[in-house]
C-alpha positions in Angstrom: 15.3 11.5 -0.4 11.7 12.3 1.3 12.9 17.0 0.7 13.8 15.7 -3.4 10.0 14.2 -3.5 8.3 16.9 -1.2 10.3 19.8 -3.8 8.9 18.0 -6.4 5.7 17.9 -5.5 5.8 22.1 -4.7 6.6 22.8 -8.3 3.5 21.4 -9.2 4.3 17.4 -10.4 1.3 15.6 -9.6 1.9 11.7 -10.1 1.3 8.1 -8.7 4.4 7.2 -9.0 5.8 10.4 -7.1 3.2 10.0 -4.6 3.9 6.2 -3.9 7.9 7.0 -4.2 7.3 9.3 -1.8 5.5 6.9 0.6 8.5 4.1 0.2 10.6 6.4 1.7 8.6 7.1 4.9 7.9 4.4 5.5 11.5 3.0 5.3 12.9 6.3 8.3 9.4 4.2 10.1 7.3 8.0 9.2 3.4 5.7 8.2 1.4 8.5 9.8 2.8 9.8 6.9 3.0 7.3 5.0 -0.7 6.5 4.4 -2.2 10.4 2.6 0.3 9.7 0.2 -1.3 5.8 -0.8 -4.3 7.4 -0.8 -3.7 10.0 -3.0 -1.2 8.2 -5.5 -5.0 5.4 -5.8 -7.1 8.2 -5.9 -4.6 9.8 -9.0 -3.9 5.8 -10.3 -6.3 3.5 -9.4 -5.6 0.0 -10.2 -1.6 1.5 -10.0 -0.8 -1.7 -8.5 2.8 -0.2 -6.2 0.7 1.5 -4.5 -1.9 -1.0 -3.7 0.2 -3.1 -2.4 2.2 -0.9 -0.9 -1.0 -0.1 1.0 -1.7 -3.2 2.3 1.8 -4.1 2.9 0.9 -0.6 5.2 -2.1 -1.8 6.6 -1.2 -5.1 7.9 2.2 -5.0 8.3 1.8 -2.2 10.5 -2.0 -0.5 11.2 -3.3 -4.1 12.0 -6.0 -3.2 9.2 -6.8 -6.6 8.2 -10.5 -6.8 6.7 -8.8 -3.1 4.8 -6.0 -5.0 4.0 -7.2 -8.4 2.0 -9.4 -5.6 -0.6 -6.3 -3.8 -1.1 -5.0 -7.1 -1.4 -7.6 -8.4 -4.1 -7.6 -5.1 -6.4 -4.0 -5.7 -6.4 -4.1 -9.2 -7.0 -7.1 -8.7 -9.5 -4.2 -7.0 -11.8 -2.2 -9.5 -12.4 -0.4 -13.6 -10.9 1.7 -12.7 -8.1 1.6 -16.7 -6.9 4.1 -15.2 -3.0 0.9 -12.7 -2.2 -1.5 -15.0 -3.2 0.2 -17.4 -1.3 0.4 -15.6 1.3 -3.6 -14.1 1.7 -4.8 -17.2 1.4 -3.0 -17.7 4.6 -4.5 -14.5 5.7 -7.7 -15.3 5.6 -7.4 -19.5 6.3 -6.4 -18.1 9.9 -9.2 -15.9 10.3 -11.7 -17.3 9.3 -10.2 -20.2 12.5 -12.5 -21.5 14.4 -10.8 -19.6 18.0 -10.9 -21.8 20.6 
């Protein structure tokens, strides 16, 4: 799948969907460092595309532990429309981050 997506890009195809699909394929292969630039490109091409926004948030949150940056992407994603699961998850992150530490 990754090689087919690479060939599509090499042939001149460029779209947020293609970049997001490339990132997802790489994430499934646990090639996170390679996936991130594809998500960045997808978001440059389509800044309000929901799938790359959510995928970037998840990548930053779960694989890089960049919670503050991930929250910005989660918020942008949630600004596009309701998603109760993600909204609940984001609220839990915010509560955890604001909880006092001993």
